[in-house]
C-alpha positions as CSV (number, residue, x, y, z in Angstrom):
1,X,0.3,13.3,8.9
2,X,1.0,9.6,9.5
3,X,1.4,7.0,6.6
4,X,1.1,3.6,7.9
5,X,1.7,0.3,5.7
6,X,0.4,-3.1,6.0
7,X,0.4,-6.4,4.3
8,X,-2.1,-9.1,4.6
9,X,-0.2,-12.2,3.6
10,X,0.6,-14.6,6.6
11,X,-1.9,-12.8,8.5
12,X,-5.2,-13.8,10.1
13,X,-8.2,-11.6,9.3
14,X,-8.4,-11.1,13.1
15,X,-4.8,-9.8,13.3
16,X,-5.1,-7.9,10.0
17,X,-8.4,-5.9,10.7
18,X,-7.3,-5.6,14.5
19,X,-4.1,-3.7,13.4
20,X,-6.1,-1.5,11.0
21,X,-8.7,-0.7,13.7
22,X,-6.2,0.1,16.5
23,X,-4.2,2.3,14.1
24,X,-6.8,5.0,14.0
25,X,-6.3,5.9,10.3
26,X,-9.5,6.6,8.5
27,X,-8.4,5.3,5.0
28,X,-6.9,2.2,3.4
29,X,-5.1,3.0,0.2
30,X,-4.8,-0.2,-2.0
31,X,-1.5,-0.2,-4.0
32,X,-1.6,-3.5,-5.4
33,X,-1.3,-4.3,-9.1
34,X,-3.7,-7.1,-8.8
35,X,-6.4,-6.7,-6.2
36,X,-9.2,-8.8,-7.4
37,X,-7.6,-12.4,-7.4
38,X,-5.5,-12.6,-4.3
39,X,-5.3,-15.8,-2.5
40,X,-6.6,-14.3,0.9
41,X,-10.4,-14.2,0.5
42,X,-10.7,-11.2,2.8
43,X,-8.2,-9.1,0.7
44,X,-10.0,-9.2,-2.4
45,X,-10.9,-5.7,-3.5
46,X,-14.7,-5.8,-3.2
47,X,-14.6,-8.0,0.0
48,X,-11.9,-6.0,1.6
49,X,-13.8,-2.7,1.0
50,X,-16.9,-4.2,2.8
51,X,-14.9,-5.7,5.6
52,X,-13.0,-2.3,6.3
53,X,-16.2,-0.5,6.5
54,X,-18.2,-3.0,8.7
55,X,-15.4,-4.1,10.9
56,X,-13.2,-1.0,11.2
57,X,-15.4,1.9,10.0
58,X,-12.5,2.7,7.5
59,X,-12.8,3.8,4.0
60,X,-11.1,2.0,1.0
61,X,-9.7,3.4,-2.2
62,X,-7.6,2.1,-4.9
63,X,-4.4,4.1,-5.9
64,X,-3.2,2.6,-9.1
65,X,-0.6,5.5,-9.5
66,X,1.3,3.8,-6.6
67,X,1.4,0.4,-8.0
68,X,4.3,-0.9,-9.9
69,X,3.7,-2.3,-13.4
70,X,2.8,-5.8,-14.1
71,X,6.1,-6.2,-16.0
72,X,8.1,-5.0,-13.0
73,X,6.4,-7.5,-10.5
74,X,6.8,-10.3,-13.0
75,X,10.4,-9.6,-13.5
76,X,11.1,-9.6,-9.9
77,X,9.2,-12.8,-9.2
78,X,10.8,-14.6,-11.9
79,X,14.3,-13.4,-10.7
80,X,14.9,-11.5,-14.0
81,X,15.8,-8.5,-11.7
82,X,17.0,-8.4,-8.1
83,X,15.3,-6.5,-5.2
84,X,17.6,-3.4,-5.7
85,X,16.8,-3.2,-9.4
86,X,13.1,-3.4,-8.7
87,X,13.4,-0.8,-6.0
88,X,15.2,1.5,-8.5
89,X,12.7,1.0,-11.2
90,X,9.8,1.5,-8.9
91,X,11.3,4.8,-7.5
92,X,11.6,6.0,-11.1
93,X,8.2,4.9,-11.9
94,X,6.9,7.1,-9.0
95,X,8.7,10.0,-10.3
96,X,7.7,9.4,-13.9
97,X,4.1,9.2,-13.0
98,X,4.2,12.4,-11.0
99,X,2.8,10.8,-8.0
100,X,3.0,14.0,-5.8
101,X,1.3,15.9,-8.5
102,X,-1.5,13.3,-8.8
103,X,-2.1,12.6,-5.1
104,X,-4.5,14.9,-3.2
105,X,-2.8,15.5,0.3
106,X,-6.1,16.7,1.8
107,X,-7.6,13.1,1.1
108,X,-4.6,11.7,2.9
109,X,-5.0,13.8,6.0
110,X,-4.7,13.1,8.9
111,X,-3.2,9.8,7.7
112,X,-3.7,6.5,5.7
113,X,-2.7,3.0,5.5
114,X,-0.8,2.0,2.3
115,X,-1.9,-1.9,1.7
116,X,-0.2,-4.6,-0.2
117,X,0.2,-8.3,0.0
118,X,3.8,-8.8,1.3
119,X,3.9,-9.6,5.2
120,X,6.8,-7.3,5.7
121,X,7.5,-3.9,4.4
122,X,11.2,-4.3,3.9
123,X,10.5,-6.2,0.7
124,X,7.4,-4.3,-0.5
125,X,6.9,-1.4,-2.7
126,X,4.5,-0.1,-0.3
127,X,7.5,1.0,1.8
128,X,9.0,3.0,-1.1
129,X,5.8,4.5,-2.0
130,X,5.5,5.8,1.8
131,X,9.1,7.1,1.8
132,X,8.7,8.8,-1.6
133,X,5.7,10.6,-0.2
134,X,7.3,11.6,3.1
135,X,10.2,13.0,1.0
136,X,7.8,15.4,-0.8
137,X,5.3,16.3,1.8
138,X,6.6,17.8,5.1
139,X,5.6,16.4,8.3
140,X,5.0,12.8,7.2
141,X,5.7,10.1,9.6
142,X,5.7,6.4,8.4
143,X,4.7,3.4,10.6
144,X,4.8,-0.2,9.4
145,X,1.9,-2.1,11.0
């Protein structure tokens, strides 16, 4: 199984949907806290679901259990906590939420794309979500689109 990750910020719609289409993944899993009011028009929840279906023949689902809390995001954005503290809190949250017990591995086969807004996976919780899943499910490969 392959878990890919993607962000839409600093990307054109052409590049974003092109990467999804060529990935071959059948499902985009939205792991954002706020997915209805993003600045990029093509990434708003309902528009995104439509575009993924029409342009890429890909399904869309929200997975709030993989989203950080609003407080965690606000603390990081307002520099009350640094990246390492955010990462530690997020990893603890995944364990606390029993993410592995919640997720249906069959739904994620043969692979998915975890979606968030950050342009690079290095500083986005989607990377930690993918790594956490890979630690618990054998045979998972991670790719950052």
